C-alpha positions in Angstrom: 116.6 126.3 114.0 116.3 122.6 113.4 118.8 119.9 114.5 120.5 118.8 111.3 123.4 116.5 110.5 126.2 118.1 108.6 128.6 115.2 108.8 129.4 114.0 105.3 130.1 110.3 105.1 131.8 109.1 102.0 129.6 106.9 99.9 131.6 103.9 98.9 131.0 101.5 96.1 131.1 98.5 98.5 128.7 95.8 97.6 126.6 94.8 100.6 125.6 91.2 100.8 122.2 90.6 102.2 121.3 87.1 103.1 117.5 86.7 102.9 117.1 83.0 102.3 116.1 83.4 98.6 116.1 80.3 96.5 116.9 80.7 92.8 113.7 80.7 90.8 113.0 78.1 88.1 113.7 79.7 84.7 111.1 78.5 82.2 110.9 79.2 78.5 113.1 80.7 75.9 112.1 84.2 74.9 112.1 84.6 71.2 111.6 88.2 70.1 112.4 89.5 73.6 113.3 93.0 74.5 115.3 94.6 77.4 115.2 98.4 77.8 117.9 100.0 79.9 117.3 103.7 81.0 120.0 105.3 83.1 120.2 108.5 85.2 123.8 109.6 85.7 125.8 112.0 87.8 129.5 112.4 88.4 130.8 109.0 89.4 127.5 107.3 89.9 124.2 106.2 88.2 120.9 104.4 88.6 119.2 102.5 85.8 115.7 101.2 85.3 115.6 97.9 83.4 112.4 96.7 81.7 112.1 93.1 80.5 109.6 91.9 77.9 109.5 88.3 76.7 107.8 89.1 73.5 105.3 86.6 72.3 106.4 83.9 74.7 105.4 84.0 78.4 108.0 83.1 81.0 107.6 81.8 84.5 111.1 82.9 85.7 113.7 85.1 84.1 117.5 85.7 84.0 118.7 88.8 82.2 122.4 89.4 81.3 124.2 92.3 79.8 127.8 93.6 79.4 129.2 97.0 80.2 131.7 98.4 77.7 133.3 100.7 80.3 134.1 100.4 84.0 130.5 100.6 85.4 130.1 98.6 88.7 126.8 97.6 90.2 126.5 98.4 94.0 122.9 97.6 94.8 119.6 96.6 93.2 115.9 96.3 93.8 113.2 94.0 92.5 115.9 91.5 91.3 118.9 89.5 92.5 121.9 91.0 90.7 125.5 89.9 90.5 128.5 91.1 88.4 131.5 89.2 87.1 133.9 91.5 85.4 131.9 93.6 83.0 129.0 91.0 82.8 125.9 91.6 84.9 123.3 88.9 85.7 119.9 89.7 87.1 117.5 87.0 88.4 113.8 87.6 89.3 112.6 87.6 92.9 109.8 85.4 94.1 106.8 87.7 93.3 107.8 89.0 89.8 109.1 85.9 88.0 106.0 85.3 85.8 105.7 87.6 82.8 102.9 87.0 80.3 103.3 87.2 76.6 103.7 90.9 75.6 103.9 91.8 79.3 106.8 93.4 81.2 108.7 93.2 84.5 110.9 96.1 85.8 113.8 96.3 88.2 116.5 98.8 89.0 120.2 99.0 89.8 122.6 101.5 91.3 126.3 101.8 90.5 129.5 103.7 90.2 132.1 104.4 87.5 135.4 106.1 87.2 135.8 107.0 83.6 133.2 105.3 81.3 129.5 104.6 82.0 128.6 103.8 78.4 125.3 102.0 77.8 125.5 98.2 78.1 125.0 95.8 75.2 124.5 92.1 74.6 121.2 91.7 76.4 119.9 88.2 76.9 116.7 86.8 78.5 117.0 83.2 79.7 120.0 82.8 77.4 118.2 84.1 74.3 119.6 87.3 72.7 117.2 90.3 72.9 116.8 93.5 70.9 117.8 91.8 67.7 121.4 91.2 69.0 123.4 88.2 67.9 123.9 85.2 70.2 126.6 85.9 72.9 130.0 84.3 72.5 130.0 82.7 75.9 127.6 81.5 78.5 127.7 83.5 81.8 128.3 81.6 85.0 125.4 80.7 87.2 124.7 83.7 89.4 125.0 83.7 93.2 122.4 86.0 94.7 124.2 88.7 96.7 121.7 91.5 96.5 118.2 90.8 97.7 115.3 93.3 98.0 112.7 92.9 100.7 110.3 90.0 100.0 107.4 92.3 100.7 105.2 92.3 97.5 104.2 95.6 96.1 100.6 96.9 96.3 98.4 96.4 93.3 99.7 98.6 90.5 97.3 101.3 89.5 95.6 101.2 92.8 94.6 104.9 92.6 93.4 106.2 95.9 91.2 103.4 97.1 89.8 104.4 100.6 92.3 107.2 101.2 91.1 110.0 103.4 93.1 112.5 101.3 93.4 112.0 97.6 94.6 115.0 95.6 95.8 115.3 92.0 95.8 119.1 92.2 93.4 119.4 89.3 91.1 121.6 91.4 93.8 124.2 91.9 93.2 127.3 89.9 96.9 128.3 89.5 99.4 130.5 91.2 99.6 129.9 95.0 98.3 126.6 96.2 95.0 126.9 98.1 92.2 124.8 99.4 93.6 121.9 101.5 97.1 123.2 101.0 99.0 126.3 102.2 102.5 127.5 101.6 104.6 127.4 104.8 108.2 128.2 105.9 109.0 127.7 109.5 111.2 130.2 111.4 112.3 132.2 108.3 111.8 132.4 104.6 113.8 133.5 101.6 113.9 132.6 97.9 112.2 129.2 98.0 108.8 129.2 96.2 105.9 126.8 95.8 103.4 127.3 93.0 100.7 125.4 91.0 102.3 124.3 87.7 100.2 123.8 84.6 103.0 122.7 82.3 104.3 119.6 84.2 102.1 116.9 85.6 102.0 113.2 86.2 98.3 113.0 85.6 96.0 115.6 84.3 97.4 119.1 83.8 98.5 120.4 87.2 101.1 119.6 89.9 102.8 121.5 92.7 106.2 122.9 91.7 108.8 123.7 94.4 111.8 125.8 93.6 114.1 124.9 96.5 117.2 127.0 97.1 120.2 126.1 99.2 120.3 127.3 102.8 117.8 126.7 105.6 116.0 130.1 105.3 115.3 129.4 101.6 113.1 126.5 102.5 109.5 126.2 101.4 106.7 123.6 101.8 103.0 123.1 100.9 101.2 121.9 104.0 98.0 120.1 104.6 96.2 119.0 107.9 93.4 117.2 106.0 94.3 113.7 107.3 95.9 113.8 110.7 97.1 110.5 112.1 97.0 108.8 108.7 99.1 105.6 108.8 99.9 105.3 105.1 101.0 107.9 102.6 101.7 108.0 98.9 103.0 110.7 96.6 104.7 111.1 93.3 107.8 113.3 93.0 109.9 114.5 90.1 113.1 116.4 90.6 116.0 117.7 88.5 119.2 117.4 90.6 120.6 114.3 92.3 120.3 114.2 96.1 123.5 115.9 97.5 126.0 114.6 100.0 124.7 117.1 102.6 121.4 116.6 104.5 118.2 117.8 102.7 114.5 117.3 103.4 111.6 117.1 100.9 108.8 115.8 103.2 108.1 116.6 106.8 105.4 115.7 109.3 104.9 117.2 112.7 105.3 114.5 115.5 103.6 115.9 118.6 104.7 112.9 120.7 108.4 113.5 119.8 108.5 117.3 119.9 109.7 117.8 116.4 109.4 116.8 112.8 109.7 113.4 111.1 111.5 114.2 107.9 112.2 112.3 104.7 115.0 113.5 102.3 118.5 112.6 101.5 122.1 112.5 102.6 125.2 111.0 100.9 123.2 110.9 97.7 120.6 108.4 99.0 117.2 108.6 100.5 116.9 108.8 104.3 114.6 109.5 107.1 115.6 112.0 109.9 114.1 112.6 113.3 114.5 116.2 114.3 114.3 115.7 118.1 117.6 113.8 118.3 118.9 113.9 114.6 118.7 110.1 114.3 118.9 109.0 110.7 117.5 106.0 108.9 119.6 104.3 107.7 122.7 105.0 109.7 125.1 107.1 107.7 127.7 104.5 107.4 128.8 103.2 103.9 127.0 99.9 104.6 123.9 101.7 105.8 123.8 104.1 102.8 124.2 101.2 100.4 120.9 99.7 101.8 119.0 102.8 100.7 118.8 104.1 97.2 119.0 107.4 95.3 116.0 109.3 94.1 116.0 109.1 90.3 116.0 112.5 88.5 113.8 113.7 85.6 111.2 110.9 86.1 108.1 110.6 88.2 108.8 108.3 91.2 106.2 106.8 93.5 107.1 107.0 97.2 105.0 105.3 99.8 105.4 105.1 103.6 103.7 103.5 106.6 104.2 105.0 110.0 102.6 102.9 112.7 102.4 105.0 115.8 101.2 102.3 118.1 103.9 99.9 117.2 106.7 102.5 116.6 107.5 101.1 113.1 108.2 102.7 109.7 108.3 101.1 106.2 109.2 102.8 102.9 108.5 101.7 99.3 109.9 103.3 96.1 108.0 102.4 92.9 106.3 99.6 94.8 109.5 98.0 96.2 110.3 98.1 99.9 113.7 99.7 100.7 115.7 97.6 103.2 117.5 100.6 104.7 114.4 102.7 105.2 112.6 100.4 107.7 112.2 100.5 111.4 110.9 97.2 112.6 111.4 97.4 116.4 114.6 95.2 116.4 117.8 97.3 116.3 119.8 96.4 113.2 123.4 97.7 112.7 123.6 100.2 109.9 119.8 100.4 109.6 117.6 101.3 112.6 120.0 100.8 115.6 120.4 104.5 116.0 116.7 105.1 115.6 115.8 102.7 118.4 118.0 104.2 121.1 114.7 105.5 122.6 111.1 104.6 122.6 109.4 106.1 119.5 105.6 106.3 119.3 104.9 109.0 116.7 101.7 111.0 116.5 101.7 112.8 113.1 99.4 115.8 112.6 100.2 117.2 109.1 102.0 116.6 105.8 104.4 119.0 104.2 106.0 118.6 100.7 108.7 120.9 99.6 112.5 121.5 100.0 114.8 122.3 102.9 118.6 122.2 102.9 120.9 122.8 105.8 123.9 124.0 103.8 124.5 122.9 100.3 121.8 121.6 97.9 119.3 123.3 95.6 116.6 121.5 93.6 113.4 122.0 91.6 110.7 119.4 92.4 107.2 118.6 91.3 104.6 116.7 93.4 101.4 115.1 92.2 98.8 112.4 93.1 99.2 112.7 96.9 97.1 110.3 99.1 96.9 109.6 102.8 94.8 106.8 104.4 94.4 104.0 106.9 95.5 101.3 104.4 98.2 101.0 101.9 97.3 102.9 98.8 99.8 101.6 96.2 101.4 103.2 93.1 
């Protein structure tokens, strides 16, 4: 049986201030005919939202987006933008690498938040002070924002990078159907139950096929598809789509055997947010404190999400990107940081990874249905 953390730490709505030395970008150009699209994923008491900004026919070299919540929604974290909230009004400012948007182009960022009673969709969107989506001009001018939420300044890999020089590049189109085969085999360590992994011809990110995992609650209902096609690969990339928000209890959806550490390096979730877990000593990344969890992010449901990772065995470091943006709480950089990797660095960690397993494993509560597609492993970053 694996070592697994069952301690449930309450996820608070505390806003974590991250000082990263950002300077406010120069906002250039009014955006006539602009559009701001806000797409939310919601669960009881919480939500994430993807916000897409388009300046219309006028390019901008920096942007500030505002909107107003009609209910009691409260932003707790953000990525790809500096986000503040005053009352019901939210202000989002671009970060250094995504300020320029060409005419008819788009930029995208995300937010996470909580609510008590009403998470109704926001209204009153503006871009650089100009009303968007055909809305009338706002009645007041929002105060100048103070950046309190900062994503990592690491720029994303080139969008649409495909597989590049990846050693393993699999979109599962060569799978005939039914049980995964070829480079992939179904596995369930120690015991097996009702979990199942199959080739799905009805849901896919690209092409017509993906791997579908029906993950049930309880350890012995776990199931994975496993490949040993690229042992020791430093970078990984996969797309995942799932149906149920990550639970409060510990779950895993990716595992890699670490022969140097005598167990698995696992990626999954706890307290409704993404986390890494080291089987040998049950260390988590980030630490499962409210501040640590707030530096991670949830895994959106019912959409394809690009997840990338870098595990540098020689340096003992780990980096994680979600949809091209580095996640502050999911990084081991060799310097112990409270609420992030302090627990991880209590011992020397020099991983030697020999396989990749994608699937579902829960250690108590938590069932989910997931799809995986466009998996790649290689010596350099692959990108989304």
